[in-house]
C-alpha positions as CSV (number, residue, x, y, z in Angstrom):
1,M,-13.4,1.8,-24.5
2,S,-10.3,0.1,-23.5
3,L,-9.9,-0.3,-19.9
4,I,-11.5,-2.8,-17.9
5,S,-11.5,-3.2,-14.1
6,K,-11.3,-6.7,-12.1
7,P,-10.5,-7.8,-8.8
8,V,-6.9,-9.4,-7.9
9,I,-4.7,-10.1,-5.0
10,L,-1.5,-8.4,-5.4
11,A,1.6,-10.3,-3.5
12,G,4.5,-9.0,-2.4
13,S,7.4,-9.7,0.7
14,K,5.3,-7.8,3.2
15,G,2.4,-8.8,2.3
16,R,-0.9,-9.3,0.7
17,K,-3.9,-7.4,-0.3
18,E,-7.1,-7.5,-2.6
19,V,-7.6,-4.6,-5.3
20,N,-9.5,-3.5,-7.9
21,A,-7.1,-3.3,-11.1
22,L,-7.7,-1.3,-13.8
23,F,-7.0,-3.2,-17.1
24,D,-5.8,-0.9,-19.5
25,S,-4.8,-1.7,-23.2
26,G,-3.2,2.0,-23.8
27,A,-0.9,2.3,-20.6
28,S,2.5,1.3,-21.5
29,Y,3.5,-0.2,-18.3
30,S,1.5,-1.6,-15.5
31,C,1.6,1.1,-12.3
32,I,0.9,1.6,-8.8
33,C,0.0,4.2,-5.9
34,Y,3.0,4.5,-3.9
35,A,1.4,3.7,-0.7
36,L,-0.1,0.3,-1.9
37,A,3.5,-0.2,-3.5
38,K,5.3,0.6,0.2
39,Q,2.6,-1.5,2.0
40,L,3.5,-4.3,-0.5
41,E,7.0,-4.2,-1.6
42,Q,10.5,-2.6,-0.9
43,L,10.6,-0.3,-3.4
44,T,13.5,0.2,-5.4
45,E,15.1,3.2,-6.9
46,L,15.0,3.7,-11.4
47,S,18.2,4.0,-12.5
48,E,17.0,7.0,-14.6
49,P,13.3,8.4,-13.2
50,M,10.6,7.6,-16.5
51,E,8.2,10.1,-17.6
52,F,4.6,9.1,-19.0
53,E,2.4,11.2,-20.4
54,T,-1.4,11.4,-19.8
55,A,-4.7,11.4,-21.0
56,E,-4.6,15.2,-19.7
57,K,-2.8,17.5,-22.5
58,D,0.6,18.4,-21.6
59,S,0.4,16.5,-18.3
60,I,3.5,14.2,-17.4
61,V,4.3,11.9,-14.2
62,V,7.1,10.7,-13.0
63,A,8.3,7.4,-11.7
64,K,11.6,6.8,-9.5
65,Y,10.9,3.8,-8.0
66,R,9.7,0.0,-9.1
67,V,8.3,-3.0,-7.4
68,T,7.9,-6.2,-8.5
69,L,4.8,-8.1,-7.1
70,D,2.6,-11.5,-8.2
71,F,-0.7,-10.8,-8.6
72,F,-3.8,-13.8,-8.8
73,F,-7.8,-13.6,-10.4
74,T,-9.8,-14.7,-7.3
75,D,-10.9,-17.6,-9.3
76,T,-7.8,-19.4,-10.3
77,P,-4.3,-19.9,-8.0
78,R,-2.3,-18.8,-11.3
79,R,0.5,-16.8,-10.1
80,F,1.2,-13.6,-12.7
81,T,4.0,-11.7,-11.6
82,D,5.9,-8.4,-12.9
83,E,7.9,-5.1,-12.4
84,I,5.0,-2.1,-11.6
85,V,6.0,1.4,-11.8
86,V,5.2,3.1,-8.8
87,I,3.5,6.7,-9.7
88,G,3.1,8.9,-6.5
89,D,-0.3,9.9,-7.6
90,L,-2.1,7.6,-9.6
91,S,-6.2,7.7,-9.6
92,E,-6.6,3.7,-9.1
93,E,-4.5,1.7,-6.8
94,L,-3.1,-0.6,-9.7
95,I,-3.0,-0.6,-13.2
96,I,-2.0,-3.3,-15.3
97,G,-0.7,-2.0,-18.7
98,A,0.2,-3.4,-21.8
99,T,3.4,-4.8,-21.4
100,T,2.4,-7.1,-18.6
101,M,-1.2,-8.1,-20.7
102,Q,1.5,-9.1,-23.6
103,K,3.7,-11.3,-21.3
104,W,1.0,-13.7,-20.0
105,K,-1.0,-13.3,-22.6
106,I,-3.9,-11.9,-21.1
107,R,-6.6,-10.0,-23.3
108,L,-9.6,-7.9,-22.8
109,D,-13.1,-9.2,-24.3
110,F,-14.4,-5.4,-25.1
111,D,-17.9,-6.8,-26.0
112,R,-18.5,-8.8,-22.8
113,E,-16.0,-6.2,-20.7
114,E,-13.9,-9.4,-19.5
115,V,-10.4,-10.2,-18.8
116,L,-9.5,-13.5,-20.2
117,Y,-6.6,-15.3,-19.1
118,D,-5.4,-19.0,-19.2
119,K,-6.8,-20.0,-15.8
120,K,-5.1,-24.1,-16.0
121,M,-1.5,-22.8,-17.2
122,H,0.7,-23.4,-14.2
123,R,4.0,-24.7,-16.0
124,L,6.7,-21.8,-16.2
125,R,9.6,-22.4,-18.3
126,I,13.0,-20.8,-18.0
């Protein structure tokens, strides 16, 4: 199993909302459903649409927009941020994919079904 769910707080220029994020090590990018993205942030049109394969054979979904959002785990004030691709008919509200996890050194412990991250690091570097 390469999926673990965990509550996160999403924050954008239009507001904040706690959602249950699906951490998916098999997803290339982080994705958010259209309605939630529009509620939290201005949508930015992609220069070219992106096509994503799904688990269903020969199934493709197309993304035309992106948003940049902050997210927080409920047990730490540490801020994580990333560009998230907007998908119209996404089965989950939010999927955190491999690129976001690599960027922020988020790891998945499948034996304990935990999402692991540094809760104390607040230092950002340029």
